[in-house]
C-alpha positions as CSV (number, residue, x, y, z in Angstrom):
1,X,5.0,2.3,12.2
2,X,6.4,1.8,15.7
3,X,7.9,4.4,18.0
4,X,8.9,4.5,21.6
5,X,7.3,7.0,23.9
6,X,9.5,7.3,26.9
7,X,7.1,7.3,29.8
8,X,8.2,6.2,33.3
9,X,5.0,4.5,34.2
10,X,6.2,3.0,37.4
11,X,7.1,6.5,38.7
12,X,3.4,7.6,38.3
13,X,1.6,4.6,39.8
14,X,1.6,5.6,43.4
15,X,-1.9,5.2,44.6
16,X,-5.2,4.7,42.8
17,X,-6.9,7.8,41.3
18,X,-10.3,9.0,42.5
19,X,-12.4,7.0,40.1
20,X,-16.0,7.9,39.6
21,X,-16.8,4.6,38.0
22,X,-18.1,1.4,39.6
23,X,-15.5,-0.6,37.6
24,X,-12.1,0.2,39.2
25,X,-9.0,-1.4,37.7
26,X,-6.1,-3.1,39.5
27,X,-2.4,-2.8,38.9
28,X,0.8,-3.9,40.6
29,X,2.9,-0.8,41.2
30,X,6.0,-2.9,41.4
31,X,5.6,-4.0,37.7
32,X,8.2,-2.1,35.7
33,X,8.1,-3.7,32.3
34,X,7.4,-1.6,29.2
35,X,3.7,-1.1,28.4
36,X,2.7,-1.5,24.7
37,X,0.2,0.9,23.3
38,X,-1.6,1.7,20.1
39,X,-2.4,5.2,18.8
40,X,-5.7,5.5,17.0
41,X,-8.2,8.2,16.0
42,X,-11.7,8.7,14.8
43,X,-11.9,11.9,12.7
44,X,-8.9,13.3,14.6
45,X,-10.3,12.6,18.0
46,X,-7.2,10.7,19.1
47,X,-6.6,7.9,21.6
48,X,-3.9,5.9,23.3
49,X,-5.3,2.3,23.5
50,X,-3.9,-0.1,26.1
51,X,-4.6,-3.8,26.5
52,X,-5.4,-4.6,30.1
53,X,-6.8,-8.1,29.5
54,X,-3.6,-10.0,30.4
55,X,-2.6,-7.6,33.2
56,X,-5.1,-5.2,34.7
57,X,-4.0,-1.5,34.7
58,X,-4.7,1.1,37.3
59,X,-2.9,4.2,36.2
60,X,-2.9,7.2,38.5
61,X,-4.3,10.5,37.3
62,X,-0.6,11.8,37.3
63,X,0.4,8.9,35.0
64,X,-2.5,9.5,32.6
65,X,-1.6,13.2,32.4
66,X,2.0,12.4,31.7
67,X,1.1,10.1,28.8
68,X,-1.4,12.7,27.5
69,X,1.3,15.4,27.3
70,X,1.8,16.1,23.6
71,X,5.3,17.4,24.1
72,X,6.8,14.9,26.5
73,X,4.4,12.0,26.3
74,X,2.4,10.4,23.5
75,X,-0.6,12.8,23.5
76,X,-4.3,12.0,23.3
77,X,-7.8,13.2,23.9
78,X,-8.8,10.0,25.8
79,X,-7.0,6.9,26.9
80,X,-8.9,3.7,26.2
81,X,-8.1,0.5,28.2
82,X,-9.4,-2.7,26.8
83,X,-10.3,-5.1,29.7
84,X,-11.8,-8.5,30.0
85,X,-15.6,-8.5,29.7
86,X,-17.6,-8.5,32.9
87,X,-21.1,-9.3,31.6
88,X,-20.7,-11.7,28.7
89,X,-19.6,-9.1,26.1
90,X,-16.5,-9.2,23.9
91,X,-14.6,-6.8,26.0
92,X,-14.8,-3.9,28.5
93,X,-13.6,-0.4,27.5
94,X,-12.5,1.9,30.4
95,X,-12.0,5.6,29.5
96,X,-9.7,8.2,31.0
97,X,-9.7,11.8,29.9
98,X,-6.5,13.7,29.2
99,X,-6.7,15.4,32.6
100,X,-6.7,12.0,34.4
101,X,-10.4,11.9,35.2
102,X,-12.7,9.0,34.3
103,X,-15.4,9.0,31.7
104,X,-18.0,6.3,31.3
105,X,-18.4,6.6,27.5
106,X,-16.6,7.6,24.4
107,X,-18.3,7.2,21.0
108,X,-15.3,7.6,18.6
109,X,-13.2,5.5,21.0
110,X,-15.9,2.8,21.0
111,X,-15.6,2.5,17.2
112,X,-11.9,2.2,17.4
113,X,-11.8,-0.5,20.1
114,X,-14.7,-2.3,18.5
115,X,-12.7,-2.4,15.2
116,X,-9.7,-3.8,17.0
117,X,-11.9,-6.6,18.5
118,X,-13.4,-7.3,15.1
119,X,-10.0,-7.6,13.5
120,X,-8.8,-9.8,16.4
121,X,-11.8,-12.2,16.4
122,X,-13.0,-12.1,12.8
123,X,-16.4,-11.0,13.9
124,X,-18.4,-8.3,12.2
125,X,-20.7,-7.8,15.2
126,X,-19.5,-7.3,18.8
127,X,-20.7,-6.2,22.2
128,X,-18.5,-3.7,23.9
129,X,-19.1,-3.1,27.6
130,X,-18.6,0.4,29.0
131,X,-19.2,2.2,32.3
132,X,-22.4,3.5,30.8
133,X,-23.6,0.0,29.7
134,X,-23.0,-2.2,26.7
135,X,-22.8,-0.8,23.1
136,X,-23.3,-3.0,20.0
137,X,-20.9,-2.4,17.2
138,X,-21.3,-3.6,13.6
139,X,-18.9,-3.4,10.6
140,X,-20.5,-1.3,7.9
141,X,-18.2,-1.6,4.9
142,X,-15.1,0.5,5.7
143,X,-17.0,2.2,8.6
144,X,-18.1,1.0,12.1
145,X,-21.7,1.6,13.3
146,X,-22.2,1.7,17.0
147,X,-25.5,1.5,18.9
148,X,-24.8,3.8,21.7
149,X,-28.0,2.8,23.6
150,X,-30.9,5.1,24.5
151,X,-30.4,8.8,24.8
152,X,-31.2,10.0,28.3
153,X,-33.1,13.3,28.6
154,X,-34.5,13.4,32.2
155,X,-32.8,15.9,34.5
156,X,-31.6,13.3,36.9
157,X,-30.2,11.1,34.1
158,X,-27.9,13.9,32.7
159,X,-27.4,14.5,35.7
160,X,-28.3,18.1,36.6
161,X,-28.0,19.6,40.1
162,X,-31.7,20.4,40.2
163,X,-34.9,19.5,38.5
164,X,-35.5,21.6,35.3
165,X,-36.6,21.3,31.7
166,X,-33.7,19.7,29.8
167,X,-35.1,21.0,26.5
168,X,-34.2,24.6,27.6
169,X,-31.8,25.0,30.4
170,X,-31.6,28.4,32.1
171,X,-27.9,28.9,31.3
172,X,-26.2,31.9,29.7
173,X,-22.5,32.5,29.2
174,X,-21.5,35.3,26.8
175,X,-23.4,34.8,23.5
176,X,-24.4,31.2,24.4
177,X,-27.7,30.5,26.1
178,X,-30.7,28.2,26.3
179,X,-29.0,24.8,25.7
180,X,-30.5,21.3,25.5
181,X,-29.2,18.8,27.9
182,X,-28.7,15.2,26.8
183,X,-26.8,12.2,28.2
184,X,-25.2,9.6,26.0
185,X,-23.5,7.9,28.9
186,X,-22.0,11.3,29.7
187,X,-23.5,14.8,30.1
188,X,-23.8,17.2,27.2
189,X,-25.1,20.7,26.8
190,X,-26.0,21.6,23.2
191,X,-26.1,25.3,22.1
192,X,-27.6,26.3,18.8
193,X,-26.0,29.3,17.1
194,X,-26.2,31.0,13.7
195,X,-22.5,30.5,13.0
196,X,-20.2,28.2,14.9
197,X,-17.1,29.9,13.5
198,X,-17.9,33.1,15.4
199,X,-18.0,31.5,18.8
200,X,-15.0,31.7,21.1
201,X,-15.3,28.2,22.3
202,X,-11.8,28.2,23.9
203,X,-13.1,30.9,26.3
204,X,-16.7,29.8,26.8
205,X,-16.2,26.1,26.9
206,X,-14.3,25.7,30.2
207,X,-16.7,28.1,31.9
208,X,-19.8,26.1,30.8
209,X,-18.1,22.7,31.5
210,X,-17.9,23.7,35.2
211,X,-21.3,25.4,35.4
212,X,-23.0,24.7,38.8
213,X,-25.9,23.0,37.1
214,X,-23.5,20.1,36.0
215,X,-22.3,18.2,39.1
216,X,-20.2,15.9,36.9
217,X,-19.2,18.7,34.6
218,X,-20.4,18.6,31.0
219,X,-19.3,18.4,27.4
220,X,-20.2,21.6,25.5
221,X,-21.4,21.5,21.9
222,X,-22.1,24.5,19.6
223,X,-24.3,23.7,16.6
224,X,-25.2,25.4,13.4
225,X,-28.2,24.0,11.5
226,X,-27.3,23.8,7.8
227,X,-30.5,21.9,6.9
228,X,-32.8,19.4,8.4
229,X,-30.4,16.6,7.5
230,X,-27.1,18.4,8.1
231,X,-25.6,19.9,11.2
232,X,-22.3,21.6,11.8
233,X,-20.8,21.3,15.3
234,X,-17.8,22.1,17.4
235,X,-17.1,20.7,20.8
236,X,-15.4,21.4,24.1
237,X,-14.9,18.0,25.7
238,X,-15.0,17.6,29.4
239,X,-11.5,16.9,30.7
240,X,-9.9,17.3,27.2
241,X,-10.8,20.8,25.8
242,X,-11.4,21.5,22.2
243,X,-11.2,18.3,20.1
244,X,-11.6,17.7,16.4
245,X,-14.5,15.3,17.0
246,X,-16.6,13.8,19.7
247,X,-18.8,10.8,19.0
248,X,-21.1,11.0,22.0
249,X,-21.3,14.8,21.3
250,X,-22.4,14.2,17.8
251,X,-25.1,11.8,19.1
252,X,-26.2,14.4,21.6
253,X,-26.4,17.0,18.9
254,X,-28.6,14.8,16.7
255,X,-30.9,14.1,19.6
256,X,-31.1,17.8,20.7
257,X,-31.8,19.0,17.2
258,X,-34.6,16.5,16.8
259,X,-36.1,17.4,20.2
260,X,-36.1,21.1,19.2
261,X,-37.6,20.1,15.8
262,X,-34.7,21.7,14.0
263,X,-33.7,18.5,12.2
264,X,-34.8,15.0,11.2
265,X,-33.9,12.0,13.4
266,X,-31.3,10.9,10.8
267,X,-28.6,13.5,10.1
268,X,-25.0,14.1,9.0
269,X,-23.0,15.9,11.7
270,X,-20.0,17.7,10.4
271,X,-17.2,18.1,13.0
272,X,-13.8,19.8,12.6
273,X,-12.4,16.4,11.8
274,X,-15.1,15.1,9.3
275,X,-18.6,13.6,9.2
276,X,-20.5,11.2,11.4
277,X,-23.9,9.7,10.5
278,X,-26.3,9.9,13.5
279,X,-29.7,8.2,13.7
280,X,-32.0,8.5,16.6
281,X,-34.3,5.6,16.3
282,X,-37.9,5.4,17.3
283,X,-37.0,3.2,20.3
284,X,-34.7,5.9,21.6
285,X,-31.4,4.2,20.7
286,X,-28.8,6.4,19.0
287,X,-26.7,4.8,16.1
288,X,-23.4,6.5,15.2
289,X,-21.6,5.5,12.0
290,X,-18.1,6.7,11.1
291,X,-14.5,5.8,10.3
292,X,-11.5,4.6,12.4
293,X,-7.8,5.0,11.8
294,X,-4.5,3.7,13.1
295,X,-1.7,6.2,13.7
296,X,1.2,4.2,15.2
297,X,2.1,1.8,17.9
298,X,4.9,1.7,20.5
299,X,5.8,1.1,24.1
300,X,5.6,3.3,27.1
301,X,9.1,2.8,28.5
302,X,9.4,2.5,32.3
303,X,13.0,3.7,32.3
304,X,12.6,7.3,31.5
305,X,10.8,10.5,32.6
306,X,12.6,10.4,36.0
307,X,11.7,13.6,37.8
308,X,9.1,14.7,35.3
309,X,6.4,16.9,36.6
């Protein structure tokens, strides 16, 4: 299926956004041709995927927010820009949040982009470079397994604003307290609760995302332990809000539960959008296995959205 999403890209390209990544993009603001995109999702965590290999893209935060608008744009949780590899991999994935900010990692997005590269190259095993380092993706039947690299658990790796025990952070907001901090290329705070359905995540999520202990903000997960091999989670994503799934969040939840001895190192994590299989290996690497799906493709038309805010 192909649609046209009428986004005036040229109008929103004035000046580079404040990127917090060491891998900035480039873009010619005078370029006014239509920009093809692909809409994909992993368990309902949805993405606009752009190909920046032939022409590098540097979209301003305003442009990203316009495309992310679910009424007047395309709508997405994250924008994924496939770029040329920089360190011998098969490609580089740049990640932008719906609010225009930059993220170094996206687990569900990595599966989607990895599958595109596999379909394009015929490979069943690829190396996808990200701002958080390379991830290794492997086709596993109809699913994609991604080695997200080692989980980081030191306070300065998360990072936190001050030195403290990442197994039990001194944070309380409403009924949520005592989270575990984990980095899977981006910061996570994992709260264990008796019943995720009873937590007002829409209210508590943004407060915790911006807690002073998180200088780069944080993704917020609430987790119910169903058994030692099965966890139920919901997520407030940094820069996106409540989403149906978060791959790095599921990885962080698996690591946090194992660190607290609440679960085994291999678990099924059930999110609002479905299940992911998470394995925290003895070498510290986290393997995430799950599905990918195509929604539609189209072009971001440079002729429209004149005067849009």
